[in-house]
C-alpha angles and dihedrals in degrees: 000000000000117000093248144175123216118204134172144175122202139180140113125326108266093038094106094255096144098049092045091051092049093050091056092042090053093047090053093047091049088051089061098260129129117245135195118182135195130193133206114185138157124245094252139077098239132018129025129086118297134173142178119207127193125193111192135179139151084244124066117280123197104173149026120259131208095257136093122197102171121027125181105199114196089174134032089241090063089067094048093047090055103034093109090057096048122095138183093277095048122116122213117198116198142148105256090183092070112095092226091056101047095095096047114138115196110215135219095027093292119160115260116209112193103199117175090232097169094045095048089046093054089050089053092051111285144008091242087079095062090109091057089051087057090050089055091049087050091053089056094047091051097037088239110157105250092217088075087065091057096074092050091050090049090052094046100044104020093104090057092062136271095273090061089050093049090048091054092046088052092048091053091051093049088053091051095047094048092055091045093051103036104040132052096212122191107187134144093224113122114158106210120209129208138190095249119127117223139178117225119206145134132239096262089051091050092052089052093048090048091052094054090046089052093054101258108167103172131048127174122183149147120227113262136151122286101003098059092093089068091062092041092054092049095047109100092000100071090050089067088066097044095270135130136217118204124193101211124204092246141347093272091061092042096059093042092052090047088049091051092049090050093049087053090058103262123129099247139183145168131200130205141139131251099293090050093049087055091059093041095054099094092053088045089068089049090053093055097040091050090047093234119160109233135157115217114189119207112191099191125222134169115299173140108153111347087333115164102328096192097045133093125255139142094209101129099073095103091047093053092045100044109010119130135053115279126012111309123187111223146147125237118200121179117187114219100203138028092254090047087057085068096048097037089053089055089048093047091058092048093049090047095054096034091057101022091234139125115263123204109211102198122201131152141221095264092063095034098062099029117103115205135174123248135175110250088243089069089076101043104172089198086070095057115107125193118205111184094186130222098351115162130197138178094297096062108014092101091076087062100051123100123231088277092053094253120145113245102214091171097042109163095242121186092244093044093243114116124202116272123217121189119224110276093033108138107252091002099106112128143142134233136187145187088244116089106277143186127243090284092052094252115145114256142166093194105140095220092048090048094054090044093053096044091049092046093052091048093048088068091072091048092048090051092052088057096043106035133060104236093180139153130242112246130208136166130020112348089203099048118127092225116072118191118192125187140157136208124010096349092087098088094046091049095046092053090038086061089064092055088048093049089054088057094046100261118139114203136182111210128200120187112195119207094172117073096169123044088019137175118275104244097184096115096042093052091046091052094054125077090211128022120192126189117206122201144140103248138085104240103041095243094178089045089055089053093049093049090049088052100044100029090228131111117246134198116249137218108190126178121183103157091113090252124106123240118275115217095237093043090050089050090055092047092054092050091048092048092050090049091051091046091050090049091051093048089052093051090048089049091056 
């Protein structure tokens, strides 16, 4: 396991928790340390508990763990919310001069540091800087050179003027100096710095970056948690490449705008969450029937209805697989890491255009809001390949004209993929419709043509199965008796959980599946294992159902639907418990 430090700040929504956490995460990243963050925030603008956690190490970290070393508590509730993660070596920093914090009791023998955060901030120039005072105190506790904080403060407050930046630097140093002078600390925390250069970004930002790299030139969306950061990332950036972001009046308008741009020849996408996918479903059918390439990003959150907008869940799998009336060919791609959010976005655009089909790009809140460090080489733009599919122009369009010189935009090709002509292509004028149509796009109810067109559209999926590699990512012992399968953001927690399991003598083979449809056939892998466990963040085991359908065998299930992501150590314990229960069941059946 990495030699890590686990730090958190907690308080009320509106207290600047997110910005403070990001300042510290950026400082650690710029100091050459790996960072993995986690956020817990209420579904409101002000009020309600919120926290920002940072796990950091000189080694790579891919998950959160059930341990806190340093806690900045702006409210008494923060201590209570995190008491199970505190230990005897933990340090809790809080403002004991505030009336609401005078009865704080720090549990488990942890060290309590009463630092007059507000008073020191006022001395530095304003009470609004009390969080920065706390950051300075944390730097002293962890022996983290405070100079590393300066660049992050400059980035955060630089547009407010140099005086504001200097005030914040002073506030941080006042927190540092107060701890140094008032407390005789004896801790083992020593945050090492390196010369490594890392990029810090979250899953939504990685999707936005992947879209630009893939050549996306039009994005339409409506703000919704937790997908909004995709639009925010693209805004201003996509313009530099000749693209455009449009904030639509609702999700219905967003997907229809994106459809229109795609029909005009632009690589186009939209992003939303579960409630938005509900509204987009009718147009989704039009996208498929008109054979328009479009990427639709679903950043999942807790449902149904409004549900818990700021909490984790993987409850939309069935909707992306089966949503829509009638039978709609589609691809469903689900990145399993933040870096894969970039690469799978590129792949989603290529699949959409190569097969002229809608592609669901399925992420979740845990990846969307988590910031993680990567080396710049992880996103090597020279490795990005753009495949626009079967696009024809004046040089080869004659092969796709009928005897009357009309372009056959829905020609029943053997592979299911018709030629595609962008608007303005000589002899490429054509029509299309959401009604069933013939090879020219004209509406029809002819039974033979109906069968021909339905079969043609479905052949795209079979062609893709033959031409593409819809494979899983494999970790651990390939000969282990225990097989664990997951999808989406659970990969990091399971990979680190395997280290906990190995320490206790458990060998595990782990398959992380990024392709939901088409997906890999896991029949041989399940048959080779004594016990198969499927891990996911929903109540009913939607992916487990799919696997059982495919392999015709029962699997064990680890389902979490509390609204909180899996921790690595928690998941390891769940695997051990499931194996024990499974062994007990097998003994009973044998008797």
